[in-house]
C-alpha positions in Angstrom: 24.2 94.5 111.7 26.0 91.6 109.9 28.3 91.6 106.9 25.5 91.1 104.2 22.6 92.7 106.2 21.7 95.4 104.0 22.2 96.0 100.1 24.0 99.2 101.0 26.5 97.5 103.1 27.2 94.5 100.9 30.5 93.7 99.3 29.5 94.3 95.9 28.0 97.7 96.7 31.6 98.7 98.2 33.1 97.4 95.1 30.8 99.2 92.9 30.9 102.5 94.7 34.8 102.3 95.1 34.7 102.6 98.8 37.6 100.3 99.5 41.0 101.9 100.2 44.6 100.8 99.8 47.1 101.3 102.6 50.8 100.9 102.3 53.2 99.5 104.7 56.9 100.1 104.2 59.7 97.6 103.7 62.9 98.9 104.6 66.6 98.0 103.6 68.2 98.7 107.0 71.7 98.1 105.7 71.5 100.6 102.9 69.0 103.0 104.9 66.5 103.2 102.0 63.0 102.2 101.4 63.0 98.9 99.1 59.3 99.6 98.6 55.8 99.1 100.1 53.3 96.3 100.6 49.7 97.3 99.6 46.9 96.2 101.9 43.2 96.8 101.4 40.7 98.5 103.9 36.9 98.9 104.0 35.4 101.9 105.3 36.1 102.7 109.0 34.1 100.6 111.6 32.4 99.0 109.0 32.1 95.0 109.4 34.3 94.8 106.3 36.9 97.2 107.3 39.8 94.5 107.6 41.1 92.0 104.9 40.1 88.8 106.7 36.4 89.8 106.9 36.5 91.3 103.2 38.0 88.1 101.7 35.9 85.7 103.8 32.9 87.5 102.5 34.1 87.6 99.0 34.6 83.7 99.3 31.0 83.3 100.2 29.6 85.6 97.7 31.7 84.1 94.9 33.5 87.6 94.6 37.3 86.6 94.9 38.2 87.7 91.5 36.4 90.8 91.5 37.7 91.9 94.9 41.5 90.8 93.9 41.2 92.7 90.6 40.0 95.7 92.6 42.8 95.4 95.3 45.4 95.5 92.5 43.8 98.4 90.5 43.4 100.4 93.6 47.0 99.8 94.7 48.5 100.6 91.3 46.2 103.8 90.9 47.5 105.2 94.3 51.1 104.2 93.5 50.7 106.4 90.5 48.7 109.4 92.0 50.9 109.5 95.0 54.0 109.3 92.9 55.5 106.5 94.8 58.8 105.1 94.0 60.4 101.6 94.8 58.7 98.4 94.5 54.9 97.7 95.0 54.2 94.3 96.5 50.6 93.1 95.7 49.1 90.2 97.2 47.5 87.5 95.3 45.6 84.3 95.9 47.8 81.9 93.8 44.8 79.6 93.0 43.3 82.8 91.3 46.1 82.6 88.7 44.8 79.2 87.6 41.1 80.2 87.6 39.7 79.9 84.3 37.1 82.5 84.9 39.6 85.1 86.2 40.5 87.6 83.7 43.7 87.4 81.9 46.2 90.1 81.3 44.5 92.8 83.6 47.6 93.4 85.7 49.8 94.0 82.7 47.0 96.2 81.1 46.8 98.4 84.4 50.5 99.0 84.7 50.9 99.9 81.1 47.8 102.3 81.4 49.2 104.0 84.2 52.9 103.8 83.0 54.2 101.8 85.9 57.0 99.7 84.9 56.4 95.9 85.4 59.7 95.3 87.4 58.4 97.7 89.9 55.5 95.4 90.7 56.0 92.4 92.8 53.4 89.6 92.6 53.1 88.3 96.2 51.9 84.7 96.6 50.7 83.6 100.0 51.7 80.2 101.3 48.6 80.3 103.4 46.5 79.1 100.6 46.6 75.4 99.5 48.0 75.2 96.2 45.5 73.2 94.1 47.7 72.9 90.9 51.5 73.5 91.7 52.4 72.7 88.0 49.9 75.3 86.8 50.9 77.7 89.1 54.5 77.3 87.9 53.5 78.1 84.3 51.5 81.1 85.5 54.3 82.4 87.6 56.7 82.2 84.5 54.2 83.9 82.3 54.3 86.9 84.8 57.9 86.9 85.1 58.3 87.1 81.3 56.3 90.2 81.4 58.8 91.7 83.5 57.1 91.2 87.0 58.9 90.1 90.0 57.7 87.4 92.5 57.5 86.9 96.1 56.4 84.1 98.6 54.5 85.4 101.6 54.2 83.9 105.0 57.0 81.3 104.6 56.7 78.6 107.2 53.1 78.8 107.7 52.2 75.6 105.6 53.8 72.5 104.5 54.0 73.3 100.9 56.3 76.3 101.2 59.8 75.1 100.5 58.6 73.0 97.3 56.7 76.2 96.1 59.8 78.1 96.7 62.1 75.6 94.7 59.6 75.4 91.9 58.8 79.1 91.7 62.2 80.4 92.3 60.9 83.7 93.7 62.9 87.1 93.8 61.8 87.5 97.4 60.8 85.3 100.4 58.8 86.8 103.3 59.2 84.8 106.7 56.1 84.7 108.7 55.9 86.9 111.6 55.6 83.8 113.9 59.2 82.9 113.5 60.1 86.9 114.0 58.4 87.5 117.2 60.8 87.3 120.4 63.4 85.8 117.9 66.1 87.2 120.0 64.7 84.8 123.0 64.1 81.9 121.0 67.1 79.7 119.7 65.0 77.4 117.7 63.3 80.3 115.8 66.9 81.7 115.1 67.8 78.4 113.7 64.9 78.4 111.3 65.5 81.9 110.1 69.2 81.1 109.6 68.3 78.2 107.5 66.0 80.3 105.3 68.8 82.8 104.8 71.2 80.0 103.7 68.5 78.4 101.6 67.8 82.0 99.8 71.4 82.4 99.1 71.7 79.2 97.2 68.3 79.7 95.5 69.2 83.6 94.7 66.2 84.9 96.6 66.0 87.7 98.9 64.9 87.5 102.4 62.4 89.9 103.9 61.5 89.6 107.7 57.8 90.4 108.6 56.1 91.6 111.6 59.1 93.2 113.4 57.6 95.0 116.5 60.4 95.6 118.8 64.1 96.8 118.6 65.4 93.6 120.1 64.0 91.7 117.2 65.3 94.1 114.4 68.8 93.9 116.2 68.8 90.2 116.3 67.9 90.2 112.3 70.8 92.6 111.8 73.2 90.2 113.4 71.9 87.3 111.3 72.4 89.4 108.0 68.6 90.0 107.5 68.4 93.6 106.4 65.1 93.9 104.5 62.4 94.4 107.1 58.8 95.1 107.6 56.6 95.7 110.7 54.9 97.9 113.0 58.4 98.9 114.5 59.1 100.3 110.9 55.9 101.6 109.9 52.3 100.7 110.2 50.0 100.4 107.1 48.7 103.7 106.1 47.1 105.6 103.2 50.0 107.9 102.8 53.3 105.8 102.3 56.6 106.8 103.6 58.7 108.9 101.3 62.0 108.0 102.9 63.2 105.2 105.2 62.6 106.0 109.0 65.5 106.8 111.3 66.8 103.7 113.1 69.0 103.9 116.0 70.0 100.3 116.3 72.1 99.6 119.4 75.0 97.0 118.5 75.8 94.4 121.0 79.4 94.8 122.2 81.9 92.3 121.0 82.6 89.3 123.3 86.3 89.5 122.4 88.5 91.3 120.0 89.0 88.9 117.1 90.3 89.3 113.7 87.5 89.1 111.0 86.8 85.8 109.4 85.3 86.7 106.3 85.4 89.6 103.9 82.1 91.2 105.2 84.4 92.9 107.9 86.3 94.5 105.3 83.4 96.4 103.5 82.8 100.0 103.6 80.2 101.8 101.8 82.4 103.4 98.9 80.9 105.8 96.4 78.8 104.1 93.7 77.5 105.2 90.6 74.8 104.3 88.5 74.9 102.3 85.1 73.0 105.4 83.4 75.5 108.0 84.8 77.4 109.8 82.3 81.3 109.8 82.3 81.3 113.5 82.6 79.4 113.2 85.9 82.0 110.7 87.1 84.9 113.0 86.1 83.4 116.0 87.8 82.9 113.7 90.8 86.7 112.6 90.6 88.0 116.2 90.4 86.1 117.1 93.7 87.5 114.1 95.5 91.1 112.9 94.9 90.8 110.0 97.2 88.4 108.1 94.9 90.1 105.4 93.0 87.5 102.9 92.3 83.9 103.4 91.8 81.5 100.4 91.6 78.9 100.7 89.0 75.2 99.6 89.9 72.1 98.5 88.3 69.2 98.8 90.7 71.7 97.9 93.6 73.3 94.9 91.6 77.0 95.6 90.8 77.7 95.3 87.0 81.1 96.9 86.8 84.1 99.0 88.2 85.3 102.2 87.1 88.9 103.1 87.8 90.0 106.8 88.4 93.1 106.4 86.3 91.0 105.0 83.2 88.6 107.9 83.3 91.3 110.5 83.8 93.3 109.1 81.0 90.1 109.3 78.6 89.5 112.8 79.5 93.2 113.9 79.3 92.7 114.1 75.4 90.2 116.9 74.3 89.2 114.8 71.2 88.4 111.5 73.3 86.8 113.6 76.0 84.3 115.0 73.4 83.4 111.5 72.2 83.0 109.8 75.6 81.7 112.8 77.9 78.0 112.0 77.3 78.3 108.2 77.2 77.2 106.1 80.0 79.7 104.7 82.4 79.4 101.3 80.8 81.6 102.5 77.9 84.5 102.6 80.4 83.8 100.1 83.2 85.7 97.0 83.6 84.5 93.6 85.0 84.8 93.8 88.7 85.9 91.3 91.2 83.0 90.4 93.2 82.7 87.9 96.4 79.9 87.1 98.7 80.2 88.5 102.0 80.4 85.1 103.6 83.9 84.5 101.6 86.7 83.7 104.0 89.8 85.8 103.8 92.0 82.8 102.9 89.5 82.1 100.0 89.4 85.7 99.0 93.1 85.8 98.7 93.1 82.6 96.5 90.5 84.3 94.3 92.4 87.5 94.0 95.6 85.3 93.1 93.8 83.3 90.6 92.3 86.2 88.8 94.0 86.3 85.3 94.0 90.2 84.9 97.4 91.6 84.2 96.6 95.2 85.4 97.5 95.4 89.0 95.8 98.8 89.2 92.4 97.0 88.5 92.7 95.0 91.5 93.2 97.8 94.0 89.7 97.1 95.2 87.0 94.6 95.0 83.1 94.4 95.7 81.4 92.6 98.2 77.8 91.3 97.7 75.1 90.1 99.9 72.2 88.1 98.3 73.5 89.2 94.8 73.1 93.1 95.8 76.1 95.4 96.5 77.0 95.4 100.1 80.2 97.4 99.8 83.8 98.0 98.8 86.8 96.5 100.0 90.7 97.0 99.3 93.2 94.4 98.5 95.6 96.0 100.7 93.2 95.6 103.6 92.7 92.1 102.7 96.2 91.2 102.6 96.8 92.9 105.9 94.1 91.1 107.7 95.4 87.9 106.3 98.9 88.4 107.5 97.6 89.7 110.9 95.8 86.5 111.3 98.7 84.3 110.2 101.1 86.2 112.7 98.5 85.7 115.7 98.2 81.8 114.7 102.1 81.6 114.7 102.3 83.3 118.1 99.5 81.1 119.6 101.5 78.0 118.7 104.6 79.4 120.2 102.8 80.1 123.2 101.4 76.6 123.4 104.6 75.0 122.7 
């Protein structure tokens, strides 16, 4: 039986009878041990010639049904997201050229999301580099329109075509997904590691987050961790299934033993998880937290994993020491008491970090008891000024002793 051998088994019949099914593959933040979200993929009936996406989309192209299939995939994915009470981001694959097709219905994704009550910033429009971009300027306008509505943007399969870097620079996506070819046996291939490291460096400059696709072994995952790539997707973390994961899988990542005992070169080594609060938490919640833990001095304030402020114990306690002031502030969000934080990228050297602290113009020494470390713009950890200065002192002592030994 061929793909179009009977009316019953034709693609249009599958669409009309709603016999296609979305499946979901998890995307895991291995650093924060949480689910970033899921990528939605499509499946036809089991054992059917159109069971898998390649056959489905090839048939759709031949039958002139690409637009219909694309809209059906989006609708099924969002309906399932809602029905299964999923959380996190929903990545939806879109042929970039469909966004430019004048015959393709406009506004459907926004209407679907609004009807189902899904916030636009929970949906990531994923554009594949596998498709040749026929109108780059038009695509840029279309993407900007989606972004203005609140949707996030990702570029998929980065590295498989010639236009990827140009597309990346023009579209400025929120996420870039490295094609699985560059991930396979990454730990054994220095050229692939060089490519991945270049992408990570570019992403930092363009303020995109990197997702590694196609991870199938612990060795590949471990190599990515060492390179600072923590957003991961692949069979090793979870296969596409109709029922999405509710929490991140347990991962026992073996750390490579250090080659030598060395002092840290950048602030990443000073980071610890810390206790964070959400921007919408109330000051009463924070006050209760501080009462239970006297060791808490600085609390980073996050908005969807992005640091936006710092709460200081002394300030919150001062507010709540007066009954009248307490009644005014107890139910207000933490934004009413947070300070502007000192933040540094994880790759900032200790010396540069020291200079930034020195140059900070705040007069309140207590406000500088801790600073926030970020990675690709997201919260990576909390570090103390005392720890920073101690490490710098130890480095300088080692450098001095080394010179004396040589002399």
